[in-house]
N, C-alpha and C positions, 0 to 999 in steps of 0.2 A: 462643811465649813472650810473656808480657805486656810491653807497652811500658812504658818507665820512667815515663811520666806516669800510667799506670794503677796501677802499683805505688805511686807516691807518693800518689795519691789514696786507695788502700786503707789505706796505713799511717796517713795523716792521719785517716781515718775510724775506725780502731781506737783511736787516741788520743782522738778526740772521744767515742767510745762510753764510754771509761773516765772521762770527765769529766762526762757528762750527769747531770742530777739527776732526770730524768723521761723518759718515752718521747718520741720525736721529735715535733715539731709535726705535727699532722694524722694521726698514726698512729691507725688506728681502734681503738676499744675492742673487745676480742674477746669476743663473747657466750659464755656457758657452752656447752660441747659436751655433747650428750646422752650419758648413761651407756651407753645401749643400743648405741652404736657399738662397744663392746667386749664386750657380753654378749648381743646379740640374734642368734639364729639367722637371722632374716630379713635383717639387714644383712650378716652373714657370707656368706649365699647370694648377695646382690647383688655383693659383692666378687669372689666366685669367678666369677660369670657375666659380669661386665663388666670389672672391673679386670684380672684375670689372664688374660682371654681377648683383651684388646685392647692390652696393653702390650708393649713390648719387654723381654724377660726374659733375664737372664744364664743362659747354658746351659753354658759351658765355655771351655776354652782350646785353641787349635790343637795344643798339645803332646799333648793327649789323643787326637787322631786325626791324627798327624803326617804320614802318607803316604797316597797314593792307595790306596783300598780299605779304609782303617781306618774303623771305626764305633764309636759308643758309644750306649748306651741312656740315656734321660733321661725322668724322670717326676715332676719337682718341681712341676708345675702342673696335675696331673690327668691328662689324656690321655697315655698312653705314646707316646713318639716315639723315633725313631732318627736320629742325626745322622751323616752320612756324608761322608767326604772322597772325592769322586768320582774315578774313574779319569781324568777329564779335568782334575782339579785343583780343581774347584769344590766348596765345602762346601755341603751341602744338608741339609734336615731333612724327615722324613716321619712321618706317623702309623705307629706300629709295629703295623700291622694289615693282614694279608693280605686282598686284595680277593676272596678265594674264600669262606672260612667264618669269617673274623675272627680266626684264630690269629695270634700274634705272629710277625713275620718274623725278628726277632732275639731270642734268649733269653739271651745273655751280655751282661754289662756292657760288655765291650770285645772287639773282634775285628778281623780283617782278611780281606777276601775281595773278589774282583773281581765277585762276584754275591751278592745277598741271597736266601736260599732259605728259604721257610716249611717248617718241619720236619713239618707235618701232612700235606700232600699234595705237597710239593716244587714248588709254584709258585715261579718264579724271576724275580728282578727285577735289572736293571742298577743300577749305583750312581747313575744319574740318575732312578731310580724307575720306569722303563718295564718293563712285563711282557714277558718274552722266552721264558718256558718254562712250558707247561702239560702235565703228563703226561696220556696218553690223550686227546690233543686230538680224536681222532675221535669221542669220546662227547659232545662239545659241538656245538651247532648250527653249520652251515656258515658262517653269517654272524656267529659269535661274534667280536666286535671286541676283540682284545687291546690295541689302541692306546688304548682308553679305560678300561682296567682297571689302570692303573699305580698305584703307591702314592700316596696322597693327600698332597700337599705341605703343609708348614708353613713360613711365612715364616722365612728364615734369612739373617742378614747379619753381617758382621764389622766390628768397629772395631779396627784393628790385628790382633792375634792373638786377640782376645776374641770369642767366638761368642755371638750373641743370637738368640732366636727370638720369634715372635709368631704367635698362632693366628688373628689377624685378617688375612685375605688382602688386605683393602683398607686396611690400616694405612699411615700415612705412612712413608717410608724412615727407616732408623735414624738417619742423619745429621740429618735434619729433627727427629726425636724428641730427639736430644741437643741440638740447637740450639747456643747459645754454649758449652756444655760441650765440644763437639768441638774447638773452637779452644783452649780453656784446657787441654785434656788433651794437646795435641800435645807439650808439653814433657816429658811423663812416659813417653815411649817405649813406648806401647801396641803398637807394631809390632815391638818388640825384646824385651820382657820375656818371661821363661819362667815356666811354672807350677812353683812350688816345693812348695806344700802345699795340700791341699784335704780338709777333714775336716768331718763333720756331727755335730751334737748335738741331742737332743730336749729341748725346754723345755715346761714345763707352764703355759703362759700364751698368751693371744691374741697373734698375730704383731705387732700394733701396740704392745702393751705392751712387748714385747721390743725392737722397732725404735726406738721413741721414746726409749728410754734413750740412744740414740746420736744424737739429733737436737737436743740442747740441752746447755748447760754449766751450767745452773742447779744441777744435782745434784753437780757435780764436787767442790766443797769438802767435801761430806758423805759421798759414796759412795767417792771416791778421794782421801782426805786425804794418803796417803803414796805414791801412784803417779802420778796425773795432775795433781792440784792443784799440786805443786811445779814442774810443767813448763808449765802452761797458765794464762794470766791470763784467767780467765773474765769479769772486769769489762771487759776490752777486746775481748771477742768481737764480731765483725761478721758478721751473717747477711745473705745475699743470696738472694732468691727469683727463680727463673728460670721461663720458660714450661714448660709440660707437666709441672708438678709437681716439678721438680728444685730443689735448693737447695745453697748452700755456706755452710760455717762457716769463719771465718778468725780465729784467735786467736794472739797473740804469746806468747812466754815471759814469765814475771814479770821485772820490772826487776832483781831481785837476781841473776838467772842470767846468767853471762857466757859460757856455752858457745854455740857457733854452732849446733850441730845438736840443738836442743832440741825435743822433741815428746813426745807421750804414750808412745811406745815408741821408744827409741833403738836404733841399729844396732850389731851386733857388729863388732869390728875385722876388717879384711880384706874387707869387703863392697865390691862395685863400686858406685860412685855413677853415677846417671843424669846425665851431664854437662850435659844440656840443661835441667835443672830450674833455674828462676829463683830469685830472692831469697826470695820468700814460701814456696815449697816447701822451701827449705833451712832457713829460720829460724822458720817458724810452723807451727802445726797447721792444715792446710788440708784440710778434710773435706767430701765431697760426698754428698748424697742424690740418687741416681738413681731416680726414680719408676718402679715403686712400692716396691721392696723391697731396694735396694742402698744401703749406706752404706760409705764408704771414705775414710780419710785417704790423701792422696797426698804423697809426699816424694821426695827425691833418692836414696832407697834402694829404695823398694818401692811396689807398688800392692796393698794388702791388703783387699779388700772383705769385708764381713760381709753375708750375704744371708739374708733371713728368709722362709721358706716356710710359709704356713699349712697345717697338716695336719688341723685341726678348729677349731671355735670357740675352744677353750681350750688348743690345743697348737700348737707351732711347731717346725719343723726349722731350726736355725741352721747355715748353711754358713760356715766360716771358711777363707778363701783367702789365700794369699800368692803374689805374683808379683814377680819381680825380674830384673835382668840376670843373665846366666850367672855362676854362683858357682864355676865351675871345679871344683877338687878338694875344696873345703870342703864341709861338710855342708849339705844343702839348707836354706835359711832357712825358718823357720816362726814368723811373728810372733804368732800367736794361740793356739797350743797348746804343751803341754809333755808329755814322756813320762810315762806312767802305766800300769804293767802291769796294774792292776786294772780298767782300762776295756776294753770289747770291742774297740775299734780301737787300743788301746795308747796313746791320747793323752787328755789332759785339757785343758780350757780354761785359758788363762793366767790369772794373778791378776786382771788388769784386766777380762777378759771375765767372770770369775766375779763380780767386784764389780758389774758391770752387770746380770748375770742373777740374782743371789742373791735378789732380792725378787720376781721374776716370778711364781712360783707363789703366794706369799702375797698379792701384789697381785690376782691373778686371783680367788683365793678371797674376798678382801675385796670386790672389785667385784661379786660375786654377791649380796652382802648388800643389804638394803633401804636402808642408809645411803648407798650410792653412787648419787647422783642426777644429778650433772653434773660437768663438768670446767672450772674456770676457768683460763685460761692467761694468762701475763704476756707482755709485749713480747719478753722474752728467749726465750720459747717459741713465737714466731710461726711458726717453720718447721713446727712440729707442726700449728698451725691451718691454715696454707697447704696442708700435706699433706692434711688432711681436706677442705678445699675441693676439692682435685684429685680425691680419691676420689669425691666426689659428682658432680663434673663428668664424670668418666669413666663413672660409673654412669648419669648423666642425672638431674638434680634431680627430674624428673617421676616417676622410678621409685623415689625414696627417700621412704618414708613421712614425713609432716611432723614427727612426733615424734622422728625420727632424723636429720633434716637439720642441717647447720651453715649459718649465714647467710654468704653470700659477701661478707664485709665488707672483705677485703683485695683492693683493686681493682688494675687494671693500672698505676696510677700508682706502685705499690710493687713492681712486677715488672720485672726487668732488661729493657731498659737504663735504665729510670727509677729514680731514687733521690733522693727529696726530702731525705734527710739531708745530701747534699752541699751543696745550696743553703742549708740552715739553718746548717750549719757555716760556710760562707763568710760569711753575714750576721753570725753571732756573732763570728767572727774580725775582720770588718771593723769591727763596733761596738767591739770591744775595742781595736783599733788606733787608732780615732778617739778613744776615751776616753784612751788613753795619750798621744796627741798633745796633747789638750787639757790633760792634767795637766802635760805637759812645758812647755807654753806659760805 
């Protein structure tokens, strides 16, 4: 949980943000971003090759494989993999590819077995990935070494009950990737929340177009006038940039609102509160971007990530997930979707999500035109610019064609734990205090 001094500092900075008349002193002018970052097949291929092959990616919740022997298929980032709750209690991930002739080892989305068996020739693997059964073993060479023919592993680690995977076997540990977020997320009971809902929807736009609608509040008064705008004071929004591409948005409710639990989506009666959540999580909209493709508000009721998976240059699969403490006999909470019998999965995106996604297809079509040449961003949209800097850093600037790069103008002095706004605020408040003393004298 945040210390009282840190909470006081963040609250003061939110008020300062609401009173400033220009970007903070020394904040860099953000150069226009190249339009091709949203429309270029070349840049899309670089994202797939480098970003989604080297980042820690949300894969699921332990509730989806709750017992030893349970497994689930996962293929949101290209290569098909299988995530297994081992008979020894360890959660692991493997490429879902038999080491014999390449057939999938698992063909069902969910299942439970003490062994994983390829249906093609019945090669059999333990839940730790080791090969333990080869039919007609006599027909293979005498020195055929089964010990080096196990399923190929994929990095897999848990934060609480949340499962993450990484295709880069040399990647930093998950906790190092999360950095300061791991400490800030402790109060939200990631080790106790249950999976309540998980639904996917296909969007007709580039994944960044869809995701970036959730990375700034500049649009809130215009896209969400009757839903989010009455509950979030966008003028007092405070953005924080973290290492490894992550970021946080913190915005209080408007001053005219006297309800304690105000945020973009409020909670139904009877929900269990996460009792460890501190003041900011209870009273503000506190939303995190976990690089590369997770955005989630966190509160004293729920952890509801929106996860954006590129399926092609101009299409995205949006996963809408709700996690909360045990809801007992009440209906399972679902923050982001509503019943709709006309939809294939019986659900439709909630009004707020529809508001955020309604222009995606039109934006993508417009971006394909010759008039879309560059993207100028404001200080309030700095999280987006920083996100693009992180994309290029993950790809390797030398691998990005010059006409597609962003200039890395947001330096380390604006990345946590550094924050020049705090010293500017202190100077201004000190000057105001001195002026008041002089006036009083």
